[in-house]
N, C-alpha and C positions, 0 to 999 in steps of 0.2 A: 392258351391259358394267361390268366392275368396275374399280376404280381402285386403284392401290397408293400406300400412303402413302410419302412421300418416304423415303429412307434415313437422313438425318440427324434426322428428327422424333424428339422425346424419346418414349421408352418410356411407355406408359399404366400404370394401375393403381399399387401400391405401390412398385414399382421407378422408375416415372416421377416419383411424388412425392418419393421419397428423392433421386432425380438432380437434380431441379429445387431441392430444398431444399440440397443441397450445392453448388450454383452460385450462391447469393446472396452478396452483397458482405459480409454480416453473418459468414456461415460461413467465406468465405475470409479476412476479416480476423481472425477469432478464430482460426483455424487457424495463421496466420503469426504472430501475436501469442504464441499457445501455445508453438509451437516456438521462438521466440527467448526467451521468459521460461524455457522449459525449459533451454535452454542457459546462461542467466544463473543459474539455479538450480542446475544442475550446479556452476557455478563457485563459487556460494556454498557448496555442499556439500565440495567438494575444499577450499576455504579453510578452512573449520571442521575438517577432517580435520588439516590441516596444523598449524593454530594450537592446536587441541584437544590434538594429541599434543605440541607444542613446550611449553605452558604448562600448569599444574597447574588444579585446578577454581578455587581462589581467584583466580588470575591472570586466568583467563578471565572469571570472574564480574566482576572489576572493570572490564574492558575493555567487555563487552557491556552492563553495567548503565550505564556512562558513555554509551555510544553511545544506549542507550534514553531518557536524560535529554535528549540532543540531539534525539531523535525528537519528545518530547513538547512542545518549545517550537518546533520548525521550523514548523509551521503558522502561528503567530503572526509568525514572522520574515518568512515569504514574503507575508504579508497576503492570503492565499488568491487570488495573483494568477494561478497555474495554473488555477483553476476560472473567474476572470473572463475569462481569454484564451479557453477554450472558450465562454463564454457570447457574448463579443463577435464571436468569428470565426464559430462554426457557428450561433448563434442570431440574430446581429445582422448578420451579414456585412460586418463591419468590415475594415479592412486589415490583413492579418497582418504586414506589416512594422511598422506603427505599433504595434500591440498586443504583438507578441513585443518590440519594443525596450522598451517601457515595463516588461513583465514582467520581463524579464532585469536592468534597472537597479533595479527595486524589490526583487527577490530579493537582490541582492549589498548594498545599502545595509542591508536589514533583517538579512542575516546578519552585517554587521559589528557591528550593535546587538545581535544575539542572543548573538554572541561575548564581548561585553563582559559581557552579563549572565550568561553562564554562568561565566565567570572570576569574576566577584564573588560568586556565590553557591556556588561549587563545594565550599568548605569545609564548608558546612551540607548540601548535598543529597547530595554523592558525597564524603564526608570520607576522607582518607587517600590520595585519588588525586593523584599528582604534577600540579603545574600545567603541566610541559610536555606532559603526555598531555592534560588537559583543553584546553588551547589547540589542539594539533594536531587533536583529534577535532573540536572545534568549528568549525575553519576547513574541515575537510573535508566535515563534514556540514550545516553551516548555510549554507555559501556555495557549494562547489563541486558538492557531490551535489544542491543545490537547483536550480543551474543546469541540471544535466542532466534533472532532473524537471521542468522549466519547459519544456525542448525536447520533452518526451514529451507534455506537454499541447498544445503547438503541434501537433504531428504529429496527436493526436487530433482538435484542432480542425478540421484540414484533411482529416479522414477518411483520414488515413494512419497508423492505429494501430500497424501492424506496424513502421513506421520508427522510431516512438517507443518501442517494445520493444526495437528493436534497439540504440538508442544507450544503453538502461538495462543491456542484457545485456552490452554493451562494458565498460561501468564496472566490472560485477562481473567479467568478464573480465581487466581489468587488476589488480584487488585479488588475483584467483588468481595472477597473474603475480608480483605483489610479495610474496604470502606465499610462495611458490615460491622465489624469490631470496632472501628474508630469512631463512627457516627453513633453506634448504639450503646458503647460503654465510655466515652469521653464526654463529660458534662459540658464543656464549652469548646465546641471544635473550633480549631484555628487552621490557616492556610500553612503555617509552619509544621504543625502537627501532621496533617495530611499529607505534606511532602515527605516527610520522614516514613510514613506507613506506605506510600506510595513507592518509594525507595526499597524497602524491605521486601515489597511484593515482587518487585523486578529482580531483585538479586536473587531472591529463592526460585523464581522461574529460570533463570539463567542456569543456576546449579542443576534444577531437574531436566532442563534441555540437553545438558552434556550427558547427564546419567541416561536419560531415556534413550538417546541416539546410539550411545555406546552399546546399550542392550539389545535395542530394536534392530538397528543397523548394523551392528557389530564393528563398529568404528574404534578404531585406537589412534587417535590424533597424535602426530609426532610435531613438537612444539618446532617452530622454526619461522624465520622471517620470511616475508615473500621477497621473491626474486624481482631484479630491475625489470624484466619483462612483465610480470605480474602488476607492478606499480603502473607501468606506461598503459597497460591495458586496462588495469582499474580505473585510472584516472579519467580515461574516457568515459568508462561508464559513469564514475562518480559526478563528473561534469554534467552528463546528459541526465542523469536522474535528479542531480541537484538542482539543475534549472526546472525540472518538472515539480519537485518538493517547494521551490521558491515559488512557483507560479501558484501552488496549491494553498501555501501557508503563510505568504507574506502579508496577505490582508489581514488574517487574524493577529499577526504581530503589530502590524502598522497601526491598528485599532487602538493597542495599547500604547504604542510609541506617541501617538497624538493624544494620550490621555482619556481615551473615550471607553472607560472600564465596562460601563454597563452595556454600551453598545457591543463591546468584545464579547461579554458574558453570553448576550441574546444570540449573537453571530454564530459564535463557538458551540452554543448548545443546539442550533438549528442544523448545522452541520453534523452534529452527533445523531440527530434524528434521522438524517437521510442516510447515514453510514451504512445501514443494513442493506440498501439497495446496491452497495458494491460487492456485497459477499459473493452471490452467484457469479459476478463478473470477474472477480479476482480468483474464484475456485477454478473457473475454467481457465483463466489465465495461467495459473500455477500448473495446471494439469497438463497444459500444452507446451510451456515455457521450454522444456527441453527438446520437445518435438519441432519446434520452430528453428532450433539450432541444428538438428539432424537434417530437416527438410532443407534448409540453407546451404548444406554441403552439397546437395545433388540437384535441387531444382527451384529456381526462383518462382516459377510457375505454380507448382505445388504449394509454395510458401503462401503465395497471394490466395490461392484457393482456400488454404487453411484459414487465413486472416479473415477472408469474406465471410466464411461460414461462421466462424466464432463471434464475428462482429453481429451478425444478424440475429444471433442468439443472445448475445448481451443486451444489445440495444432494445430488443423486445422485452425482455425481462424488466430493465430498468425504467423503461417508459410506462410499463403497466404499474410498476412500483410508485413511480413519481405521480400517477393518477391516484393511487391508495392514499399517498401522504397529502396530497391537496385535500382529499375528502376527510381524513381522518386528523389533521392538524390541530382543530379546536379542542381537541382532548387533551392537549399539552397542559393547559392551566389546571385542569382536573387531576392530572397526575403529579405535576410538580409544584402547584400552588398558583395563586392569582399573580405572583410577582412576575411570572413568566408568560403574562398574556401577550405582550407585544412579540414573543416567539413565535406565534401562529401565522402572522404576516411574513416574517423572515423564512420560515420553513417553506411556506407555499412558494416563495420565490426562487428557492434553492432546489425545489423538488425534482427537477428535470436536469440538473448540473450532472448528475451520475450517467445520464443517457449521452450526454455529451463526452464524457470520459470514456464511456465503454465504446463510441464510435471511434477513438483513437487508440485505444490500448492495444489491440491486437495487431493493428498496422504498425505500431511501436515495435511490438516484439518480432514482428516478422522482418522488419529492417534491421534489428539487432541481430537476429539470427542469420541474415544476410551479410553481415559484416559492415552495415552503412551505419556505424556508430557516429561518424563526423556528420552526416545528414540529420541523424536524431538529435545530435547536440545542437546544431543550428536551428533547428525547429523548435526545440525546448528552450534555448536562450532567447529565440526571437519572441515567442510567446510569453515567456517570463518577463522580458523587459518590456513588452506592451503592457502586462499585468501591473508590474511595479509603477511604471508611469501613469497609468490609469488611476491607480490607488493612491499614488501621491497626490494627484490632482483633484480627486474625487471626495476622499474620505474626510479631509476637514471640514468640508461643507455637507456633504451628504451621509457621512458615518457608514452605518451597514449599506445602505441603498448604493452608495458609491463603490462599495467592495463586492457587492453582487454583481452590478454592472460590469465592472473590470474582470470578473471571474468569468461570466457568460462570453463576453467578446473574445478573451483570451483563449477559452476552451474551444470555441467556434473557430478560431483562427488555426489552432492545433490540428482539428479533425481535417480540414481542407488541405493544409500543407502535408501531413503525414501521407494522406491517401494519393496525394498527387505524385509525391516522391516514389512511392510504392508501386504505383501503376507506371510509372516510368522506368523503375529498376526491372520490372518484369518485362516489359515491352522491349527494352534494352537486351535482356538475355535472350528473348524469344528470337530477336533479329538476328543475334549472333550465332545461335544454333541452327537457323535457317541456312545463313551464309555458308557455315562449316558444310551442311549438307549438300548445297549446291556445288561447293568446290570440290 
C-alpha cells in the first residue's frame, strides 16, 4: 500500500532547499532590513538631488566634508556603546532596559564633549566653514543621529534588526522632507539655513527612535552611566571603528582642509551615488551581527564559515552593482545639472570600492565575535594610517584622483589582513580542539 506525503510537506530537491533557505530567520531579517534600508537610501538620493541642484559644487563640498569630519570622531564620542550594547544583550543576556539606558546616556554626554571639540578645532580642520554650520552639524550628527544609531544597535541585540533599520530609514525620510521644504519654500537657500533644517530633522528622528523602540520592543530604559568595564570594552570598539571611519572619511575632510572645495563636492557626491551598493551588504551584516557573537562563543570554525558565506553574497551583489553604476554614471548631469558633469568620471573610479568593503566587513564582524578586537584595531589603524599618509601626499597635487587611489589601496590592504588573521584564528582553534581530543 502506498502512502502519500502530506500536502503541506516542503518540496524535495533543489526547490525544497531554496524554500527552506528562504524561510530562515536570517533571510527574513535580511530581507526586511534591506527593504527598509533601500527606502532610507532612496530618501538620501532624493535629498542629494534637491541639495545638489540648489547648491554649487563648492558649497555642497563644504557641507559634505564637514559632515565627514563629524563621522570621523563620532565613534570616539559614543565610546563604542552600540557594540557594547550588542555584546551585553545578545552575548551575555543582560537586561536590555539597563544596557540601553546606559548606552543612550553615555552617547549624549560624549556627543556634548565631541561638539565642544569640533567647535574648538574647526578653524584648522574645516577652515572657512561658518561657526553656525559647524555647531548645527555637530549637534545633529554627534548627539541626535547617534541616539538613533544606538537604538538600531539595541534592536539588533534583541534580534529585531528590521526594526533598527526602520528607525534609521525614518531619519533619512525626515531629512528628505526637510530638504524639500527648505529648497521648495526658501527663496535663497544658504548653507547655514540648510544646516539648521538638517539639525531639526535629526533631533526629531532621535525622539521618534526612542518612542518607537519603547512601543515596539517594550523598552523602558533606565538612565545610568556606563560602568568602568563598559568604558574599557567600548574604547576598544571605538578605536577599532574609529580607525575604520578615519579610513573612510579622512579623504573627504582633507579635500576641504586643502581648500579644494569643488573637488570635495564632486568626490562627496560620487560617494553618495555608490552608497546604495552598501544597502544589501549592511542589511546582511546587521542581520547576522548578533549571530557572530553567539557563534564566537562556541566555534571559531562555524564563525569562519558564516563569514565566508556572507562575504560571497555581499561581494557578488556589490560587484554587479558596480558594473551597473559604471554604465549609468553618464546620467548624473541630466539629473543634477551640467555643473556635476565631472562627477561621472569620479563615480566610475569609485564604483567598485563597495566590493572591497564587502570583502572585509564580515571577516571583521567574525573577528569581533571571536573577541579579537585588538587584531581588528591593529588592522584598521594600519590601513587608516596608510590612507592618511597617501592622502596627505597625493591630494595637494592630484585632488580627488589622489583620494581615490589612497582609498583603493587602503581597502585592499584591509581585505588581505582581515582574512589572513581570521584564517589563522580558525586554524589555531581547530588545532587546539584536535590536541584535546588526542589527549
